C-alpha positions as CSV (number, residue, x, y, z in Angstrom):
1,M,65.6,37.6,38.0
2,S,68.4,35.6,36.6
3,R,68.0,32.5,34.4
4,K,68.9,30.4,37.4
5,L,65.5,31.1,38.9
6,F,63.8,29.5,36.0
7,S,63.2,25.9,36.8
8,F,64.0,23.4,34.1
9,L,62.7,20.0,34.7
10,L,64.7,16.9,33.6
11,C,62.5,13.9,33.9
12,F,63.5,10.3,33.4
13,F,60.4,8.5,32.7
14,F,59.7,5.8,35.3
15,L,59.2,2.3,34.3
16,F,57.5,3.0,35.2
17,I,38.6,1.9,24.6
18,T,38.3,-1.6,24.6
19,P,39.5,-3.0,21.2
20,Q,36.8,-4.3,18.9
21,S,39.2,-6.7,17.1
22,V,42.1,-8.9,17.8
23,Y,45.5,-7.9,16.4
24,A,47.2,-11.3,16.6
25,A,47.8,-11.4,12.8
26,Q,49.2,-7.9,12.6
27,E,52.9,-7.4,12.0
28,V,54.9,-4.5,13.2
29,Y,58.5,-3.5,13.3
30,L,60.0,-4.5,16.6
31,G,61.5,-1.7,18.7
32,G,63.8,-1.8,21.7
33,D,65.8,1.3,20.7
34,S,66.7,3.8,23.4
35,I,65.0,7.1,22.5
36,G,65.4,10.6,23.8
37,I,62.1,12.5,24.3
38,K,61.3,16.2,24.4
39,A,57.7,17.2,25.1
40,E,56.7,20.8,24.9
41,Y,54.0,22.8,26.5
42,D,51.8,25.3,24.7
43,G,53.6,28.2,26.3
44,V,55.5,28.5,29.5
45,M,54.2,26.6,32.5
46,I,54.4,28.0,36.1
47,T,55.8,25.2,38.3
48,G,55.8,27.2,41.5
49,T,56.1,30.7,43.1
50,Y,58.3,32.3,45.8
51,S,58.1,35.5,47.7
52,F,61.0,38.0,47.7
53,Q,61.9,41.4,49.1
54,A,63.2,44.4,47.2
55,N,63.3,48.1,47.8
56,G,61.7,47.6,51.2
57,K,58.7,45.8,49.8
58,T,57.6,42.1,49.8
59,Y,56.4,40.6,46.5
60,D,54.4,37.4,46.4
61,P,52.7,36.3,43.1
62,S,51.0,33.2,44.7
63,S,47.7,35.0,45.0
64,T,47.7,35.8,41.2
65,F,49.3,32.7,39.7
66,L,48.7,29.0,40.4
67,L,50.7,25.8,39.8
68,G,50.0,24.6,36.3
69,D,49.1,28.0,34.8
70,V,50.6,28.4,31.4
71,I,51.7,31.8,30.1
72,I,50.7,32.0,26.5
73,Q,51.1,35.8,25.9
74,C,53.2,38.5,27.4
75,K,52.8,42.2,26.4
76,G,50.7,41.0,23.5
77,E,53.4,38.7,22.1
78,V,52.6,35.0,21.8
79,I,55.0,33.0,24.1
80,S,56.1,29.5,23.2
81,N,59.4,29.1,25.1
82,L,61.4,30.4,28.0
83,E,63.8,32.4,25.9
84,Q,60.9,34.6,24.5
85,L,59.5,35.2,28.0
86,Y,63.0,36.0,29.5
87,A,63.8,38.4,26.7
88,I,60.6,40.4,27.3
89,L,60.9,40.5,31.0
90,S,64.6,41.3,31.1
91,S,63.9,44.4,28.8
92,L,61.7,45.9,31.5
93,Q,64.2,48.0,33.5
94,N,62.1,50.2,35.7
95,T,62.6,49.4,39.4
96,E,59.1,47.9,39.4
97,N,57.3,46.8,36.3
98,T,53.7,45.6,35.7
99,V,53.2,43.6,32.5
100,D,50.0,42.2,31.0
101,V,50.0,38.5,30.4
102,K,47.5,35.9,29.3
103,I,47.5,32.5,30.9
104,K,45.7,29.3,30.2
105,R,44.2,27.8,33.4
106,N,42.7,24.4,32.6
107,D,40.7,25.2,29.5
108,K,40.1,28.9,30.2
109,I,42.2,31.9,29.0
110,I,42.6,34.5,31.7
111,D,44.1,38.0,31.7
112,K,46.6,38.7,34.5
113,Q,49.2,41.2,35.5
114,L,52.8,40.1,36.4
115,V,54.9,42.3,38.5
116,T,58.7,42.2,38.0
117,V,61.4,44.0,40.0
118,Y,64.6,45.1,38.2
119,D,67.9,45.3,40.1
120,E,70.2,47.7,38.2
121,K,73.3,46.8,40.1
122,K,72.9,43.1,39.5
123,N,71.4,43.7,36.0
124,N,68.7,41.1,36.6
125,F,65.1,40.9,37.6
126,Q,62.8,38.9,39.8
127,S,59.3,37.8,39.2
128,G,58.6,35.3,41.9
129,L,57.8,32.5,39.4
130,Y,59.4,29.2,38.6
131,V,58.7,28.1,35.1
132,K,59.5,25.6,32.4
133,D,58.6,25.1,28.7
134,S,59.3,21.4,28.2
135,I,60.1,17.9,29.7
136,T,63.0,15.8,28.5
137,G,64.0,12.3,29.2
138,V,64.8,8.8,28.0
139,G,62.6,5.8,27.2
140,T,62.3,2.9,24.8
141,L,60.6,2.5,21.4
142,T,58.1,-0.4,21.4
143,Y,57.1,-0.8,17.8
144,I,56.4,0.9,14.5
145,D,53.4,0.2,12.3
146,P,54.8,-0.6,8.8
147,G,51.7,0.5,7.0
148,T,51.4,4.0,8.6
149,M,54.9,4.4,10.1
150,K,53.2,5.4,13.4
151,Y,55.1,4.3,16.5
152,G,54.2,3.4,20.1
153,A,56.6,3.9,23.0
154,L,57.0,4.0,26.8
155,G,53.9,2.0,27.6
156,H,52.7,4.7,30.0
157,E,52.2,8.4,30.1
158,I,54.7,11.2,30.3
159,T,54.0,12.6,33.8
160,D,54.6,16.1,35.0
161,A,56.4,15.7,38.3
162,D,55.4,19.2,39.5
163,L,51.7,18.7,38.6
164,K,51.8,15.0,39.7
165,K,49.6,14.0,36.8
166,I,49.8,13.3,33.0
167,A,51.7,16.2,31.3
168,P,49.4,18.5,29.3
169,I,51.9,18.6,26.4
170,Q,51.2,20.4,23.1
171,S,53.8,18.6,21.0
172,G,57.1,16.8,21.1
173,S,59.8,14.9,19.4
174,I,61.8,11.7,19.8
175,Y,65.5,11.5,19.0
176,D,68.3,9.0,18.7
177,S,69.8,8.1,22.1
178,R,72.9,6.3,23.1
179,V,73.1,4.6,26.6
180,T,76.4,5.6,28.2
181,S,76.1,4.0,31.7
182,I,73.7,2.3,34.1
183,Q,72.9,3.2,37.6
184,K,72.0,-0.1,39.2
185,A,68.6,-0.6,40.8
186,Q,68.3,-1.2,44.6
187,K,65.4,-2.1,46.8
188,D,63.1,0.9,47.0
189,V,65.7,3.0,45.0
190,P,65.1,2.9,41.2
191,G,68.1,2.6,39.0
192,Q,68.2,4.4,35.6
193,K,69.9,4.4,32.2
194,H,72.1,7.4,31.6
195,A,72.0,8.3,27.9
196,A,73.2,10.9,25.5
197,I,70.4,12.3,23.4
198,D,71.4,13.4,19.9
199,Y,69.1,16.4,19.3
200,T,70.4,16.7,15.7
201,K,68.8,13.4,14.8
202,Q,65.0,13.6,15.2
203,I,63.4,10.3,14.4
204,G,59.8,11.1,15.1
205,D,57.2,13.4,16.6
206,V,55.0,13.1,19.6
207,N,51.3,13.9,19.0
208,T,49.6,11.8,21.7
209,N,50.4,11.3,25.4
210,T,48.1,8.6,26.9
211,P,48.1,6.5,30.1
212,I,49.4,3.6,28.1
213,G,52.1,5.2,26.0
214,I,53.1,8.0,23.7
215,Y,52.4,7.9,19.9
216,G,53.4,9.7,16.8
217,N,54.9,9.5,13.4
218,Y,58.2,7.7,12.9
219,F,60.7,9.0,10.2
220,G,64.0,7.5,11.3
221,N,66.0,5.4,8.8
222,K,67.2,2.6,11.1
223,E,66.1,-0.9,9.9
224,H,63.8,-2.9,12.2
225,S,62.6,-6.5,11.9
226,L,59.0,-7.4,11.3
227,I,57.3,-9.4,14.1
228,P,53.7,-10.6,14.4
229,C,51.6,-9.5,17.4
230,A,49.8,-11.7,19.8
231,S,46.5,-10.9,21.5
232,K,46.4,-11.1,25.3
233,E,44.4,-14.3,25.0
234,E,47.4,-16.0,23.4
235,I,49.9,-15.2,26.2
236,V,50.9,-18.0,28.6
237,L,52.9,-18.1,31.8
238,G,56.6,-19.0,31.4
239,E,59.5,-17.9,29.3
240,A,59.6,-14.7,27.4
241,Y,62.1,-12.0,26.4
242,F,62.1,-8.2,26.5
243,Y,64.3,-6.2,24.1
244,T,66.2,-3.1,25.3
245,V,69.5,-1.3,25.2
246,I,71.9,-1.4,28.1
247,D,75.1,-0.2,26.3
248,G,75.5,2.1,23.3
249,N,72.6,1.7,20.8
250,T,72.6,-2.1,20.5
251,V,69.2,-3.7,21.1
252,E,69.4,-7.0,22.9
253,P,66.9,-9.7,24.1
254,F,66.9,-10.5,27.8
255,K,65.2,-13.6,29.3
256,I,62.2,-13.1,31.7
257,E,59.6,-15.4,33.3
258,I,56.0,-14.3,33.1
259,T,54.5,-15.1,36.5
260,K,51.0,-13.7,36.3
261,L,48.5,-12.5,33.7
262,H,45.7,-10.1,34.7
263,S,42.3,-10.5,32.9
264,Q,41.4,-7.0,31.6
265,K,38.4,-5.7,29.7
266,E,39.7,-2.1,29.7
267,S,43.2,-0.8,29.1
268,D,45.6,-0.8,32.0
269,I,49.3,-0.6,32.2
270,K,49.7,-3.6,34.7
271,G,48.5,-6.6,32.7
272,I,51.6,-8.8,32.7
273,E,53.7,-9.6,35.8
274,F,57.2,-10.9,35.2
275,R,60.6,-11.6,36.8
276,I,64.1,-11.1,35.2
277,E,65.9,-14.4,34.6
278,D,68.8,-13.2,32.5
279,E,72.0,-13.4,34.5
280,R,73.9,-10.8,32.4
281,L,71.1,-8.3,32.9
282,K,71.1,-9.0,36.6
283,Q,74.8,-8.2,36.8
284,K,74.6,-5.1,34.6
285,T,71.4,-3.4,36.0
286,N,70.4,-5.4,39.2
287,G,66.9,-5.3,37.9
288,I,64.5,-3.1,35.9
289,V,65.6,0.5,35.7
290,Q,64.2,3.8,34.5
291,G,64.5,4.2,30.8
292,M,63.4,0.6,30.1
293,S,59.8,1.6,29.9
294,G,58.4,0.7,26.5
295,S,60.8,-2.2,26.0
296,P,58.9,-4.7,23.9
297,I,58.1,-8.1,25.4
298,V,58.2,-11.1,23.0
299,Q,56.9,-14.6,23.6
300,N,57.0,-17.5,21.1
301,G,58.2,-15.2,18.4
302,K,55.3,-12.7,18.8
303,L,55.1,-9.2,20.4
304,I,52.9,-9.4,23.4
305,G,53.4,-6.2,25.4
306,A,55.8,-3.6,26.8
307,V,57.6,-3.1,30.1
308,T,56.0,-0.3,32.1
309,H,56.9,-0.5,35.8
310,V,59.3,-1.9,38.3
311,I,58.2,-3.3,41.6
312,S,60.3,-1.1,43.9
313,S,60.5,-3.6,46.7
314,D,62.1,-6.1,44.4
315,P,63.6,-4.6,41.2
316,M,63.9,-8.0,39.6
317,K,60.1,-8.0,39.2
318,G,58.0,-5.7,37.0
319,Y,54.8,-5.1,35.1
320,G,54.0,-4.9,31.4
321,V,51.1,-3.6,29.3
322,Y,49.3,-5.8,26.8
323,I,50.2,-4.9,23.2
324,D,46.5,-5.0,22.4
325,W,46.0,-1.7,24.2
326,M,48.9,0.1,22.6
327,L,47.9,-1.1,19.1
328,E,44.4,0.3,19.7
329,N,45.9,3.7,20.3
330,T,47.9,3.5,17.1
331,K,44.7,2.6,15.2
332,Q,43.0,5.7,16.6
């Protein structure tokens, strides 16, 4: 099978524990930076199967392998990325090959046999599997804790589009990212930031993927301004700003109107409802776009939350998560 049959997923993250103390007095470094994100699986994940015919036979691995299975060993060798798996399978040049693999299915390790078919004329093989080893995309840094240099970003989870659930990532990294263009939002059609990710400039790791954001250690050298945080009880309806990048790597504030506040006793990503009021942002993006998730929301000089979702029927409106919930994850 050629490399083209391996499915690489490029995801742009959609805009898309009750705390025991109030963090209003805490100060953090304000984010707003565009970040590139690469999250890696603990092996190579199977994202689908297909049947194929060769040498007068039909091969179909769907009865052996399931969506979400992760290949962690092949021929006794630990597998951590696609290149390793491809190198092993491409070296098997019998017409039909049976190779021992270990997969992780949920929390169980299972022994399986993978059949590959080698085509000498085409010098490639087929396995009937679609696989990937990572998810990449663009989001926004929310804040950095000056005491621990731990960051919070996105305001929601990294989702695996194939599994349609939170991605079971093992590790990851965040990188410098430069916004190159904007695809404007339309009704029921989300816009998005197009950005160039500089993989030579890692600025942090990803060690936690939660329903209300990703978290890790920040080790970039860009200067950020300190800002106090407000608890959700301090937030009021009316004027506020969110900070994000719409061109290059310049963080800018954009005016919004907070229209509704939801009372919450448990963490949820839809605590703040708001509407964009900034005319320049309206002209540039036509609303909230993918890649803005995690953009910090500031009211009365205090960090109160982060952008999480757009309302698809009206992209000028969106949701934000209370900063209380994100700070609680940082504390953990």
